[in-house]
C-alpha positions as CSV (number, residue, x, y, z in Angstrom):
1,V,-22.5,-11.8,24.3
2,N,-19.3,-11.1,22.5
3,L,-19.2,-11.1,18.8
4,F,-15.9,-11.0,17.0
5,H,-15.7,-8.9,13.9
6,G,-12.7,-10.1,12.0
7,S,-11.4,-8.3,9.0
8,V,-11.0,-9.7,5.5
9,A,-7.8,-8.9,3.6
10,T,-8.3,-6.7,0.6
11,S,-6.4,-6.7,-2.6
12,Y,-5.7,-3.3,-4.1
13,V,-4.6,-2.8,-7.7
14,V,-2.3,0.1,-7.5
15,G,-3.6,2.9,-9.8
16,D,-6.7,0.9,-10.6
17,S,-7.1,0.6,-14.4
18,T,-4.1,2.9,-14.9
19,G,-1.8,0.5,-13.2
20,W,1.8,1.2,-12.2
21,T,3.1,3.7,-14.8
22,I,4.2,7.3,-15.2
23,P,1.0,9.1,-14.4
24,S,-0.1,11.6,-17.1
25,S,-1.6,13.7,-14.3
26,G,1.7,13.9,-12.4
27,A,2.8,13.0,-9.0
28,Q,-0.5,13.7,-7.4
29,F,-2.1,10.7,-9.1
30,Y,-0.8,8.0,-6.7
31,I,-1.4,10.3,-3.7
32,N,-5.0,10.7,-4.7
33,W,-5.4,7.0,-5.4
34,A,-4.2,6.1,-1.9
35,S,-6.0,8.8,-0.1
36,N,-9.4,7.1,0.3
37,K,-8.0,3.6,1.0
38,N,-7.7,2.0,4.5
39,F,-4.6,-0.3,4.2
40,T,-4.4,-2.9,6.9
41,I,-2.0,-5.8,7.8
42,G,-2.7,-8.7,5.5
43,D,-3.9,-6.6,2.6
44,T,-2.1,-7.0,-0.8
45,L,-0.9,-4.4,-3.2
46,V,-0.9,-5.5,-6.9
47,F,1.4,-3.5,-9.1
48,N,0.4,-4.1,-12.8
49,Y,3.1,-2.9,-15.2
50,D,5.3,-3.8,-18.2
51,I,8.5,-5.3,-16.7
52,E,10.3,-4.1,-19.8
53,K,9.6,-0.5,-18.9
54,H,9.1,-0.3,-15.1
55,V,10.1,-1.7,-11.8
56,V,8.8,-1.7,-8.2
57,A,11.0,-1.3,-5.2
58,K,10.2,-0.9,-1.5
59,V,12.3,2.0,-0.1
60,T,12.9,4.2,2.9
61,K,11.3,7.6,3.4
62,S,14.5,9.4,2.4
63,E,14.9,7.3,-0.7
64,F,11.2,8.0,-1.5
65,D,11.5,11.7,-0.9
66,G,14.7,12.1,-3.0
67,C,14.0,9.4,-5.5
68,D,17.4,8.0,-4.4
69,L,18.3,4.9,-6.4
70,S,21.8,4.4,-4.9
71,N,21.1,1.7,-2.4
72,I,18.0,-0.2,-3.3
73,S,19.1,-3.3,-5.2
74,N,17.9,-5.7,-2.5
75,S,14.4,-4.1,-2.3
76,V,13.5,-4.5,-6.0
77,F,10.7,-7.0,-6.8
78,P,11.7,-9.3,-9.6
79,D,8.3,-10.1,-11.2
80,A,5.4,-8.4,-12.9
81,P,2.7,-8.2,-11.8
82,T,4.2,-7.6,-8.3
83,Y,2.2,-8.7,-5.3
84,V,3.1,-7.2,-2.0
85,T,1.4,-8.4,1.2
86,L,1.4,-5.7,3.8
87,D,2.9,-7.2,6.9
88,E,4.0,-4.3,9.0
89,T,2.3,-1.1,10.3
90,G,3.3,2.4,9.5
91,Q,4.3,4.3,6.4
92,Q,5.5,2.2,3.5
93,Y,7.1,3.6,0.4
94,F,7.4,2.3,-3.2
95,I,9.0,3.8,-6.3
96,C,9.9,2.9,-9.8
97,T,13.7,2.6,-10.1
98,V,14.1,3.1,-13.8
99,I,17.0,5.5,-14.1
100,S,15.3,7.8,-16.7
101,G,13.4,9.7,-14.0
102,H,10.2,7.7,-13.5
103,C,10.2,8.3,-9.7
104,S,10.7,12.0,-10.1
105,A,7.9,12.0,-12.7
106,G,5.5,10.7,-10.1
107,M,5.9,7.0,-10.2
108,K,6.0,6.7,-6.4
109,L,3.5,5.5,-3.8
110,S,3.4,6.2,0.0
111,I,0.8,4.4,2.1
112,N,0.0,4.1,5.8
113,V,-0.7,0.6,7.0
114,V,-2.6,0.0,10.3
115,N,-3.4,-3.0,12.4
116,T,-6.5,-5.0,11.4
117,S,-9.5,-4.5,13.6
118,T,-9.8,-7.8,15.5
119,S,-11.0,-6.5,18.9
120,P,-14.3,-7.9,20.0
121,A,-17.5,-5.9,19.8
122,T,-19.2,-6.1,23.1
123,H,-22.9,-5.6,23.7
124,P,-24.1,-4.6,27.2
125,A,-25.8,-7.2,29.3
126,P,-29.6,-6.7,29.7
127,P,-30.5,-4.9,32.9
128,L,-31.2,-7.1,35.9
129,P,-34.8,-7.4,36.9
130,S,-35.7,-5.2,39.9
131,I,-37.0,-7.0,43.0
C-alpha cells in the first residue's frame, strides 16, 4: 500500500508580530526568526510594513552581505504588505533598500528553501504465509 503524504504550503509572517522593520534587538533578530522554520517550495513570506518607511527587495548574496543598493531596482516589491511565494530552492535573500541604513541596521533576511516532501511513504507488504 502506498500512501502519499503531500505537503501543505505555509504562510510565514516575517518577524511575526514585529513585522518587517528595523529590529530593536539588532541584526540577530531575523536570523533567530528564520532559524526554526522549514521553508519549502510553495510557501509564502508575508512582509508587513509601512510602505512610507520601508521596502522589500530580493537580492543576491553579495548584495545581502554588503547591503549593496546599487543594482536592485528591478527586484523591489511595489506593494505593502508584500507577499512572496517561494518558487525556487536554495538560499534566498531579502533586504530593506531605504538608503538611511536600514539593511546595515539588521533589516535583512536570509532563508533556505527546500523541495516539498512529495515522495510516497511505503509500507512493507505483509509476510507471505509459509507452506
